[in-house]
C-alpha positions as CSV (number, residue, x, y, z in Angstrom):
1,M,107.9,103.4,77.4
2,T,107.0,100.0,74.8
3,R,109.6,98.6,77.4
4,L,107.9,99.7,79.9
5,M,104.7,98.9,78.5
6,F,105.7,94.8,77.3
7,V,106.7,94.4,81.0
8,A,103.2,95.4,82.4
9,L,101.6,93.1,80.1
10,L,103.9,90.6,81.0
11,S,102.9,91.4,84.6
12,L,98.6,90.8,83.8
13,S,99.7,88.0,82.2
14,A,101.7,86.1,84.0
15,A,98.4,86.5,86.4
16,S,95.9,84.6,83.6
17,A,98.5,82.0,83.5
18,A,99.0,81.9,87.5
19,H,94.9,81.4,88.0
20,A,95.4,78.6,85.4
21,G,98.2,77.2,87.6
22,L,100.7,77.9,84.9
23,E,103.5,79.6,84.0
24,L,104.0,82.2,81.4
25,G,105.5,81.5,78.3
26,Q,103.9,78.1,78.6
27,R,100.8,77.9,76.7
28,P,99.1,80.4,74.7
29,I,96.9,83.4,77.0
30,T,94.0,85.0,75.3
31,R,92.5,88.9,75.9
32,A,89.3,87.5,77.3
33,E,91.8,85.8,79.9
34,V,93.1,88.8,80.7
35,A,90.3,90.8,80.7
36,A,88.9,88.2,83.6
37,V,92.1,88.4,85.6
38,A,91.7,92.7,85.7
39,K,88.1,92.4,86.3
40,K,88.5,89.9,89.3
41,Q,91.1,92.0,90.9
42,F,89.1,95.3,90.4
43,A,86.0,93.2,92.7
44,E,89.0,92.2,95.2
45,M,89.2,96.5,95.6
46,D,86.2,97.4,94.6
47,A,85.3,96.5,98.8
48,D,81.9,99.1,98.5
49,R,80.8,97.3,95.7
50,N,79.4,100.8,94.1
51,G,81.7,100.2,90.9
52,F,84.5,102.1,91.5
53,V,87.8,101.4,93.4
54,S,88.6,104.5,95.7
55,P,92.2,105.8,97.0
56,A,91.1,103.5,99.5
57,E,89.8,101.0,98.6
58,F,93.3,100.8,96.8
59,E,95.3,101.6,99.6
60,R,93.2,98.9,101.9
61,Y,94.2,95.9,98.8
62,R,97.7,97.5,98.6
63,E,98.0,96.3,102.5
64,L,96.5,93.2,102.4
65,Q,99.2,92.7,99.5
66,N,101.0,93.9,101.5
67,A,100.3,91.6,104.5
68,Q,100.4,88.4,102.8
69,P,103.8,85.9,102.8
70,D,105.3,87.0,99.8
71,Q,104.5,90.4,100.2
72,G,102.0,90.2,97.3
73,R,105.0,90.5,95.1
74,G,103.3,87.5,93.2
75,L,102.3,87.2,90.0
76,T,98.7,89.0,90.2
77,H,100.6,92.1,92.5
78,I,99.6,95.5,92.2
79,G,101.6,97.9,92.4
80,R,101.8,101.6,93.7
81,S,100.7,103.9,91.3
82,W,98.5,101.7,89.6
83,F,95.9,103.6,90.9
84,D,96.9,107.1,88.7
85,K,98.0,105.2,85.8
86,C,94.3,103.1,85.3
87,D,92.4,106.9,86.7
88,T,92.3,107.8,82.9
89,N,89.8,110.8,82.7
90,G,91.2,112.0,86.7
91,D,88.3,111.5,88.5
92,G,89.5,110.5,91.5
93,K,88.1,107.0,91.2
94,V,88.8,103.4,89.0
95,S,86.2,102.4,87.2
96,L,86.2,98.5,85.3
97,A,86.4,100.4,82.1
98,E,89.5,101.9,83.6
99,A,90.4,99.1,85.2
100,Q,90.6,97.2,82.3
101,A,92.0,99.3,79.9
102,R,95.3,99.6,80.5
103,P,96.4,96.1,80.6
104,L,94.0,94.7,76.9
105,G,96.1,97.5,75.7
106,L,99.3,95.9,76.5
107,F,98.1,92.7,75.5
108,D,96.9,94.3,72.2
109,M,100.3,95.5,71.2
110,A,101.6,92.1,72.2
111,D,99.2,90.3,69.6
112,A,100.9,91.1,66.4
113,N,98.8,88.7,64.4
114,R,95.9,90.2,66.3
115,D,93.8,87.2,66.4
116,G,93.1,87.5,70.5
117,V,95.5,85.2,72.0
118,A,99.3,86.1,73.3
119,S,100.8,82.8,71.7
120,V,104.1,81.8,73.1
121,A,105.9,82.9,71.0
122,E,104.5,86.4,70.4
123,Q,104.9,86.6,74.8
124,S,108.5,85.5,74.5
125,V,109.3,88.0,72.4
126,A,107.8,90.3,74.9
127,M,110.0,89.2,77.5
128,L,112.9,89.9,74.9
129,F,111.6,93.4,75.5
130,M,111.7,93.1,79.1
131,K,115.3,92.2,78.8
């Protein structure tokens, strides 16, 4: 379970780094960056701008990803189980808070010294758990 959590954290941390034009492990990544990436992706999915991602909006977003040249397999890829994992209250929709909770929780696990920054060293430890 811990290994899977670190894998997911690395995916979101990599997304943060990608938005800054850097690769994972080349610079520290802040908790705020992880929250911002989750918020941006949530906004892209929330097509009707009602503050929730419905299953239909999620599927539409996945279709857009799959239509990309790399078939959405880049650093900001959202997996097919994202919706089920994020809809923690089971109401059939994902709020921004739910969308951010998982990646922030995973970030907090990697941020060993709890300073709000996943240092390059902390990212390296997380990558070891991934292997």
